[in-house]
C-alpha positions as CSV (number, residue, x, y, z in Angstrom):
1,X,-42.2,-24.5,-42.5
2,X,-39.5,-22.1,-43.5
3,X,-35.8,-22.7,-42.9
4,X,-34.5,-20.8,-39.9
5,X,-30.9,-22.0,-39.7
6,X,-28.8,-23.0,-42.7
7,X,-25.3,-24.6,-42.3
8,X,-23.4,-25.1,-45.5
9,X,-20.0,-26.8,-46.0
10,X,-19.0,-25.9,-42.5
11,X,-15.5,-26.9,-41.4
12,X,-13.5,-25.9,-38.4
13,X,-9.9,-26.8,-37.9
14,X,-7.4,-26.2,-35.1
15,X,-4.0,-26.7,-36.7
16,X,-4.0,-30.2,-38.0
17,X,-7.1,-31.2,-36.0
18,X,-10.5,-31.0,-37.7
19,X,-13.2,-30.4,-35.2
20,X,-16.0,-30.1,-37.8
21,X,-15.9,-31.5,-41.3
22,X,-18.1,-30.3,-44.1
23,X,-21.4,-30.0,-42.2
24,X,-24.6,-29.4,-44.2
25,X,-28.1,-29.2,-42.6
26,X,-31.1,-26.9,-42.1
27,X,-33.4,-26.3,-39.1
28,X,-37.0,-25.4,-39.8
29,X,-39.0,-23.0,-37.7
30,X,-41.2,-24.5,-35.0
31,X,-39.0,-27.5,-34.3
32,X,-37.1,-28.8,-31.2
33,X,-33.9,-30.5,-32.4
34,X,-31.5,-32.5,-30.3
35,X,-27.8,-32.1,-31.1
36,X,-26.4,-35.4,-29.8
37,X,-23.0,-37.0,-29.8
38,X,-20.2,-38.2,-27.4
39,X,-17.7,-35.9,-25.8
40,X,-15.4,-34.4,-28.4
41,X,-17.8,-34.8,-31.3
42,X,-17.9,-31.1,-32.0
43,X,-21.3,-30.1,-30.6
44,X,-20.1,-27.1,-28.6
45,X,-17.8,-26.0,-31.4
46,X,-20.8,-26.0,-33.8
47,X,-22.9,-24.1,-31.3
48,X,-20.3,-21.4,-30.8
49,X,-19.9,-20.9,-34.5
50,X,-23.7,-20.5,-34.9
51,X,-23.6,-17.9,-32.1
52,X,-20.7,-16.0,-33.5
53,X,-18.2,-16.9,-30.8
54,X,-15.9,-18.9,-33.1
55,X,-15.0,-18.3,-36.7
56,X,-15.3,-21.3,-39.1
57,X,-12.3,-22.4,-41.2
58,X,-14.6,-22.8,-44.3
59,X,-18.3,-22.7,-45.1
60,X,-21.0,-20.5,-43.8
61,X,-24.0,-20.2,-41.4
62,X,-27.1,-18.1,-41.8
63,X,-29.9,-17.5,-39.3
64,X,-33.2,-16.1,-40.8
65,X,-31.1,-15.4,-43.9
66,X,-28.6,-13.3,-41.9
67,X,-24.9,-14.3,-42.0
68,X,-23.5,-14.7,-38.5
69,X,-23.1,-11.3,-37.0
70,X,-25.0,-8.5,-35.3
71,X,-28.4,-9.2,-36.9
72,X,-28.2,-13.0,-36.4
73,X,-27.2,-12.5,-32.7
74,X,-30.4,-10.4,-32.2
75,X,-32.6,-13.5,-32.9
76,X,-30.6,-16.1,-31.0
77,X,-31.0,-16.7,-27.3
78,X,-28.0,-18.8,-26.1
79,X,-27.5,-20.9,-22.9
80,X,-23.8,-21.9,-22.6
81,X,-22.6,-25.0,-20.8
82,X,-20.8,-22.9,-18.1
83,X,-22.0,-20.4,-15.5
84,X,-21.3,-16.8,-16.8
85,X,-23.3,-14.7,-14.3
86,X,-21.4,-12.4,-11.9
87,X,-21.5,-13.6,-8.3
88,X,-22.0,-10.3,-6.6
89,X,-25.3,-9.5,-8.4
90,X,-28.8,-10.4,-7.3
91,X,-31.2,-12.2,-9.6
92,X,-33.3,-9.0,-9.7
93,X,-30.2,-7.0,-10.8
94,X,-29.4,-9.5,-13.6
95,X,-33.0,-9.3,-14.9
96,X,-32.7,-5.5,-15.0
97,X,-29.5,-5.8,-17.0
98,X,-31.2,-8.3,-19.5
99,X,-34.2,-5.9,-19.8
100,X,-31.8,-3.1,-20.8
101,X,-29.7,-5.2,-23.1
102,X,-32.3,-7.3,-25.0
103,X,-35.3,-5.6,-26.6
104,X,-37.1,-8.9,-26.7
105,X,-36.7,-9.8,-23.0
106,X,-40.0,-10.4,-21.1
107,X,-39.6,-9.4,-17.5
108,X,-43.0,-10.8,-16.5
109,X,-42.1,-14.2,-18.0
110,X,-38.9,-14.3,-16.0
111,X,-40.6,-13.4,-12.7
112,X,-43.3,-16.0,-13.3
113,X,-40.7,-18.8,-13.8
114,X,-38.7,-17.7,-10.8
115,X,-41.9,-17.9,-8.7
116,X,-42.7,-21.4,-10.0
117,X,-39.2,-22.6,-9.1
118,X,-39.2,-20.9,-5.7
119,X,-36.3,-18.6,-6.4
120,X,-36.2,-15.3,-4.6
121,X,-35.2,-12.5,-7.0
122,X,-33.5,-10.7,-4.2
123,X,-31.0,-13.6,-3.7
124,X,-27.4,-13.0,-4.5
125,X,-25.9,-15.4,-7.0
126,X,-22.9,-16.1,-4.8
127,X,-25.2,-17.7,-2.2
128,X,-26.8,-20.1,-4.7
129,X,-25.9,-23.7,-5.5
130,X,-24.6,-24.6,-9.0
131,X,-27.9,-26.1,-9.9
132,X,-29.9,-23.0,-8.9
133,X,-27.6,-20.8,-10.9
134,X,-28.2,-22.9,-13.9
135,X,-32.0,-22.6,-13.4
136,X,-31.6,-18.8,-13.3
137,X,-29.5,-18.9,-16.5
138,X,-32.2,-21.0,-18.2
139,X,-34.9,-18.6,-17.1
140,X,-33.0,-15.7,-18.5
141,X,-32.5,-17.4,-21.8
142,X,-36.2,-18.6,-22.1
143,X,-37.5,-15.1,-21.1
144,X,-36.4,-13.7,-24.4
145,X,-38.8,-13.8,-27.3
146,X,-36.1,-15.1,-29.7
147,X,-36.4,-17.0,-33.0
148,X,-33.7,-19.6,-32.2
149,X,-32.9,-20.9,-28.7
150,X,-29.6,-22.7,-28.4
151,X,-29.2,-24.7,-25.1
152,X,-25.9,-26.4,-24.3
153,X,-26.5,-29.0,-21.6
154,X,-29.5,-27.2,-20.1
155,X,-30.3,-29.9,-17.5
156,X,-26.9,-31.4,-16.7
157,X,-26.5,-29.6,-13.4
158,X,-30.1,-29.8,-12.0
159,X,-31.4,-32.6,-9.8
160,X,-33.7,-35.2,-11.4
161,X,-36.7,-34.0,-9.5
162,X,-36.4,-30.6,-11.2
163,X,-35.7,-31.9,-14.7
164,X,-39.4,-32.4,-15.6
165,X,-40.2,-28.8,-14.7
166,X,-37.1,-27.5,-16.5
167,X,-38.1,-29.3,-19.7
168,X,-41.7,-28.1,-19.3
169,X,-40.3,-24.6,-18.9
170,X,-38.4,-25.0,-22.2
171,X,-41.4,-26.2,-24.2
172,X,-44.0,-23.8,-22.9
173,X,-41.9,-20.6,-23.0
174,X,-41.1,-20.2,-26.7
175,X,-43.2,-19.0,-29.6
176,X,-44.6,-21.7,-32.0
177,X,-42.6,-20.2,-34.9
178,X,-39.3,-20.3,-33.0
179,X,-36.9,-23.3,-32.8
180,X,-34.8,-24.8,-30.1
181,X,-31.5,-26.6,-30.6
182,X,-30.5,-28.6,-27.5
183,X,-27.2,-30.3,-26.9
184,X,-27.2,-32.9,-24.1
185,X,-25.9,-36.2,-22.9
186,X,-29.2,-37.0,-21.0
187,X,-31.0,-38.3,-24.0
188,X,-33.6,-40.4,-22.2
189,X,-34.6,-37.3,-20.2
190,X,-35.3,-35.1,-23.2
191,X,-36.3,-37.3,-26.1
192,X,-40.0,-36.9,-25.4
193,X,-39.8,-33.2,-26.2
194,X,-37.7,-33.6,-29.4
195,X,-39.1,-33.4,-33.0
196,X,-35.8,-34.4,-34.6
197,X,-32.2,-35.3,-33.9
198,X,-28.8,-34.7,-35.3
199,X,-26.1,-37.3,-34.4
200,X,-22.6,-35.8,-34.6
201,X,-19.6,-38.1,-34.5
202,X,-16.0,-36.9,-34.8
203,X,-17.1,-33.7,-36.4
204,X,-19.4,-35.2,-39.0
205,X,-23.1,-35.7,-39.2
206,X,-23.9,-39.4,-39.2
207,X,-27.7,-39.1,-38.8
208,X,-30.4,-36.5,-39.1
209,X,-33.9,-37.9,-38.6
210,X,-37.2,-37.0,-37.2
211,X,-38.0,-38.8,-33.9
212,X,-41.2,-40.2,-35.4
213,X,-39.1,-41.9,-38.2
214,X,-36.7,-43.4,-35.6
215,X,-39.6,-44.9,-33.6
216,X,-41.6,-46.1,-36.6
217,X,-38.9,-47.3,-39.0
218,X,-36.2,-48.4,-36.5
219,X,-38.5,-49.5,-33.7
220,X,-36.2,-47.9,-31.2
221,X,-36.1,-44.9,-28.8
222,X,-33.7,-42.1,-29.6
223,X,-31.6,-43.2,-26.6
224,X,-31.6,-46.8,-27.9
225,X,-30.5,-45.7,-31.4
226,X,-27.8,-43.4,-29.9
227,X,-26.4,-46.3,-27.9
228,X,-26.3,-48.4,-31.0
229,X,-24.7,-45.8,-33.3
230,X,-22.1,-44.7,-30.7
231,X,-21.3,-48.0,-28.9
232,X,-17.7,-48.5,-28.0
């Protein structure tokens, strides 16, 4: 497997506060990685730097060998942890916008997922619940044929009954050579789809392991190990 994402000596400071401190890691192609840590550990800051939404204080990030910029953004499909879609648009109109904006957007894939979730493409976003809007956003992100999907809390706002379908949507709608980086607090819900995990604590990586190693060598689930590492 080739390295898709490389993070080297990455540091982010806000005045005297250090949000990220000297991070070093790589993500290979074809892997689903969980970015896990308590609130304030730096997960969203790291994600925003990878996506080019924040500038690091030191260090660098490359995606497919590209420094963060126009070329790296072309191969990343990003789901933020907040709703960003305009309320006046219909789902159909948003899809048309994504088709125009992203060369790798697959309209047929989007409509297929909408149908399976029972979402009418003619519906206006302002009439939707928060959970349904989040499903639409996830569909838009997973309908791109990107190399790296970055999902920040993709199942936090959906009901438990829909989580299994959402997770199935994630793992069945990306190419085998692409990678997914998922940040979430709902570890027990997602650990069965993860290949590896990164534990982030106070801006530092305290563990990067494959899920198989955790289960075999530690005799624990990812959720169990997380609770142990981050216990109060």
